[in-house]
C-alpha positions as CSV (number, residue, x, y, z in Angstrom):
1,M,0.0,0.0,0.0
2,H,1.4,3.4,-1.0
3,F,2.2,5.8,1.8
4,S,0.4,9.1,1.5
5,P,1.6,12.0,3.7
6,T,-1.7,13.7,3.3
7,R,-3.7,10.7,4.3
8,A,-1.4,10.2,7.3
9,A,-1.8,13.8,8.3
10,R,-5.6,13.6,8.1
11,A,-5.5,10.4,10.2
12,C,-3.3,12.1,12.8
13,W,-5.6,15.1,13.0
14,A,-8.7,12.9,13.3
15,Y,-7.0,11.1,16.2
16,I,-6.1,14.3,18.0
17,R,-9.5,15.9,17.4
18,R,-11.3,13.2,19.3
19,A,-9.4,14.2,22.5
20,P,-8.9,18.0,22.2
21,G,-8.5,18.7,25.9
22,T,-5.7,16.1,26.3
23,Y,-3.6,17.5,23.4
24,I,-4.1,21.1,24.3
25,W,-2.8,20.2,27.8
26,L,0.1,18.3,26.3
27,A,0.9,21.4,24.1
28,I,1.0,23.6,27.2
29,L,3.2,21.1,29.0
30,F,5.6,21.0,26.1
31,L,6.0,24.8,26.1
32,T,6.5,25.0,29.9
33,T,9.0,22.1,29.7
34,V,11.0,24.0,27.0
35,V,10.9,27.1,29.2
36,I,12.3,25.2,32.3
37,R,15.1,23.6,30.2
38,H,16.3,27.0,28.9
39,V,16.6,28.9,32.1
40,S,19.0,28.6,35.0
41,P,18.3,26.2,37.9
42,S,17.7,29.2,40.2
43,T,15.3,30.8,37.8
44,A,13.5,27.5,37.3
45,D,13.1,27.1,41.1
46,Q,11.6,30.7,41.3
47,I,9.2,29.9,38.5
48,L,8.0,26.7,40.0
49,E,7.9,28.0,43.5
50,K,5.4,30.7,42.6
51,R,3.2,28.1,40.9
52,S,3.4,25.5,43.7
53,T,0.4,24.3,45.6
54,N,2.2,24.4,48.9
55,L,0.6,25.5,52.2
56,H,1.9,29.1,51.8
57,Y,0.4,29.7,48.3
58,L,-2.7,27.7,48.9
59,A,-3.5,30.2,51.8
60,Q,-2.7,33.2,49.7
61,D,-4.0,32.5,46.2
62,P,-5.5,28.9,45.9
63,V,-7.3,29.2,42.6
64,R,-4.2,30.6,40.8
65,V,-1.8,28.0,42.0
66,L,-4.2,25.1,41.6
67,I,-4.5,25.9,37.9
68,T,-0.9,26.9,37.2
69,S,0.6,24.0,39.1
70,A,-1.0,21.6,36.6
71,M,0.9,23.2,33.7
72,W,4.3,22.0,34.7
73,I,5.8,18.5,34.8
74,A,7.5,17.2,37.9
75,G,10.0,14.7,36.7
76,G,9.7,12.0,34.0
77,G,10.0,14.3,31.0
78,W,7.5,15.4,28.4
79,Y,7.8,12.3,26.2
80,F,7.1,10.0,29.1
81,Y,3.9,11.9,29.9
82,F,3.0,12.0,26.2
83,I,2.9,8.2,26.3
84,L,0.9,8.1,29.6
85,Y,-1.6,10.7,28.3
86,N,-2.2,8.6,25.2
87,I,-2.7,5.5,27.3
88,F,-5.0,7.0,29.9
89,H,-6.2,10.5,29.2
90,V,-7.1,10.0,25.5
91,P,-9.4,7.0,26.0
92,A,-10.9,8.6,29.1
93,E,-11.7,11.9,27.3
94,R,-13.2,10.0,24.3
95,W,-15.3,7.8,26.6
96,L,-16.5,10.5,29.0
97,G,-16.5,13.5,26.8
98,T,-14.3,16.5,27.3
99,L,-16.5,18.1,30.1
100,R,-16.8,15.0,32.2
101,W,-13.1,14.2,31.7
102,L,-12.2,17.7,32.8
103,A,-14.5,17.3,35.9
104,V,-12.8,14.0,36.9
105,L,-9.3,15.4,36.6
106,L,-10.2,18.6,38.5
107,I,-11.8,16.6,41.3
108,A,-8.7,14.4,41.6
109,H,-6.2,17.3,41.2
110,V,-7.9,19.7,43.6
111,G,-9.2,17.2,46.1
112,A,-5.9,15.3,46.4
113,T,-3.9,18.6,46.7
114,F,-6.0,19.9,49.6
115,I,-6.1,16.5,51.4
116,S,-2.3,15.9,51.0
117,E,-1.5,19.4,52.1
118,G,-3.9,19.0,55.0
119,V,-1.9,16.0,56.1
120,L,1.3,18.0,55.8
121,Y,-0.2,20.8,57.8
122,W,-1.2,18.3,60.5
123,G,2.4,16.9,60.5
124,I,3.8,20.4,61.0
125,R,1.5,21.2,63.8
126,H,2.4,18.0,65.6
127,G,6.1,18.2,65.0
128,Y,6.4,15.5,62.4
129,A,7.5,17.9,59.7
130,P,9.6,21.2,59.9
131,E,7.9,24.6,59.6
132,S,9.8,25.1,56.3
133,A,7.7,22.4,54.7
134,K,5.0,25.1,54.2
135,Y,7.2,26.2,51.2
136,T,7.8,22.8,49.7
137,L,7.6,22.7,45.9
138,D,4.4,20.9,45.0
139,Y,3.4,21.0,41.3
140,G,2.7,18.6,38.4
141,V,0.0,16.5,36.7
142,S,0.3,13.2,38.5
143,Y,-2.7,13.6,40.8
144,A,-5.0,14.2,37.8
145,L,-3.4,11.3,36.0
146,A,-4.0,9.0,39.0
147,G,-7.7,10.0,39.1
148,I,-8.1,9.3,35.4
149,E,-6.4,5.9,35.8
150,A,-8.9,5.1,38.5
151,V,-12.0,6.2,36.7
152,L,-11.1,4.1,33.7
153,T,-11.9,1.1,35.8
154,Y,-15.5,1.5,34.9
155,L,-14.7,1.4,31.1
156,I,-13.3,-2.1,31.4
157,V,-15.7,-5.0,31.3
158,R,-16.0,-7.5,34.1
159,P,-14.1,-9.5,35.4
160,W,-11.0,-7.7,33.9
161,R,-11.9,-4.4,35.6
162,Y,-11.3,-6.0,39.0
163,L,-7.8,-7.1,37.9
164,Y,-7.1,-3.6,36.5
165,L,-8.4,-2.0,39.7
166,A,-6.2,-4.3,41.9
167,G,-3.2,-3.2,39.9
168,V,-3.9,0.5,40.3
169,L,-4.6,0.1,44.0
170,F,-1.4,-2.0,44.5
171,F,0.8,0.5,42.6
172,Y,-0.3,3.5,44.5
173,G,-0.9,1.7,47.8
174,L,2.6,0.3,47.8
175,A,4.0,3.8,47.2
176,L,2.0,5.1,50.1
177,V,3.2,2.4,52.5
178,Q,6.9,2.7,51.4
179,A,7.2,6.4,51.0
180,R,4.7,7.7,53.5
181,T,5.0,11.3,52.2
182,F,2.3,13.8,51.6
183,T,2.8,13.3,47.9
184,S,2.1,9.5,48.1
185,V,-1.0,10.4,50.2
186,G,-2.1,12.7,47.4
187,H,-1.7,10.0,44.8
188,F,-3.7,7.4,46.7
189,T,-6.3,10.0,47.5
190,A,-6.6,10.9,43.8
191,V,-7.2,7.3,43.0
192,L,-10.1,7.1,45.5
193,L,-11.5,10.4,44.2
194,G,-11.4,9.0,40.7
195,L,-13.3,5.9,41.8
196,A,-15.8,8.1,43.5
197,C,-16.6,9.7,40.1
198,Y,-18.6,6.6,39.1
199,P,-21.8,8.7,38.8
200,L,-20.2,10.7,36.0
201,T,-19.7,7.5,34.0
202,R,-23.1,5.9,34.2
203,S,-24.5,7.6,31.1
204,C,-21.4,7.1,29.0
205,P,-21.7,4.4,26.4
206,G,-18.9,2.1,25.4
207,S,-16.7,-0.5,27.1
208,F,-13.2,-2.0,26.7
209,D,-12.8,-5.8,26.5
210,P,-9.1,-6.8,26.4
211,V,-10.0,-10.4,25.4
212,R,-12.1,-9.2,22.4
213,L,-9.3,-6.8,21.4
214,Y,-6.8,-9.7,21.5
215,R,-9.0,-11.9,19.4
216,R,-9.6,-9.1,16.9
217,L,-5.8,-8.5,16.6
218,R,-5.2,-12.2,16.1
219,H,-7.9,-12.4,13.5
220,R,-6.5,-9.5,11.6
221,D,-3.0,-11.0,11.8
222,G,-4.3,-14.3,10.5
223,R,-6.0,-12.6,7.5
224,S,-2.8,-10.7,6.6
225,R,-0.5,-13.7,6.6
226,P,-2.1,-15.5,3.6
227,A,-2.0,-12.3,1.6
228,E,1.7,-11.9,2.4
229,H,2.3,-15.6,1.5
230,R,0.6,-15.1,-1.9
231,R,2.6,-12.0,-2.6
232,D,5.9,-13.7,-1.8
233,T,4.9,-16.7,-3.9
234,A,4.1,-14.5,-6.9
235,Q,7.4,-12.6,-6.5
236,S,9.4,-15.9,-6.4
237,S,7.8,-17.3,-9.5
């Protein structure tokens, strides 16, 4: 089959257009990542500190920092998150619709931020964390991602959804037990908040059956092999 750049571009645009929120967010993250990589470490710390959802800025300007903190990547690199967004955010946005998808990630991001920072505040008040922890850098997109990963449980058909859910709970639960930081509390909280968004999913059609997908791929592969065999035979003769 002849490769057509125009056809490939149209297919790519059609793919992106079905999850506009995800790709707009990725574009913003790409730009902010470029900015951070082209400034000095001290300037980068100043930029991120003013957009951090730490206790200090949550008390001063919570709405601003809750929005701006989700526009910067905390470790992992942009390409790593590009893959994760295509695995989790894209199917979630297509399934839920952009508005419901946005609602889930906001619930996870905002809720997990306040609960995790509340735990940190409690730790400071009771002497488990230093007073300087009020100014800890806290930014990134991982709380929203954890919430979306959790809500995708309801897209997967039974019994596979329970296996998927067990994997998500094990991954974030293990991090909570091992690290025992306010960030790990935030991630596990985001998972629970994502699961609590079940009412937003009830009217959304569609499901994902991994077994059916596997069978479809095997069937497609089985149909392509005879065609390849006939082509090879024709070329050899």
